[in-house]
C-alpha positions, 0 to 999 in steps of 0.5 A: 492504521487502526483508531482506538479513540472515541471520536465518531469521525476521527481525522487522519492522525491529526487529533490524537496520534497516540490513539492510532496504531498499526493494524497490519504490515504487508510484505508482498513478493514483488520479484515477478514485477522487477521487469515492469519497473519504470526508471524515474529521476527525482526533480529535487536532487536528480537521484534515480528511483524506480516505480511499480504500478500496482494496487493493493487489494484488501479482502475482508472475510469473517475472521481474517484480513487478506491482502493481494497485489494486483498489476497489469501484464499486457493489458491483463490483470494479474494477482 
């Protein structure tokens, strides 16, 4: 999210939603992680879903923004 207003300390989308816009979208290829997905069941409606334990890492360079996905495989961090 990107804030384009004049408040010095804007709150998360609670003051003027129209001054927040999408900065970027991330579409990672998670196909390598399918075998690490953990099945879970919703407490609300008993529906099944899967959980992936990942972290999104943002790298701020001079003129570009990069994102990486990180996960643990047998105790070793992978990207």
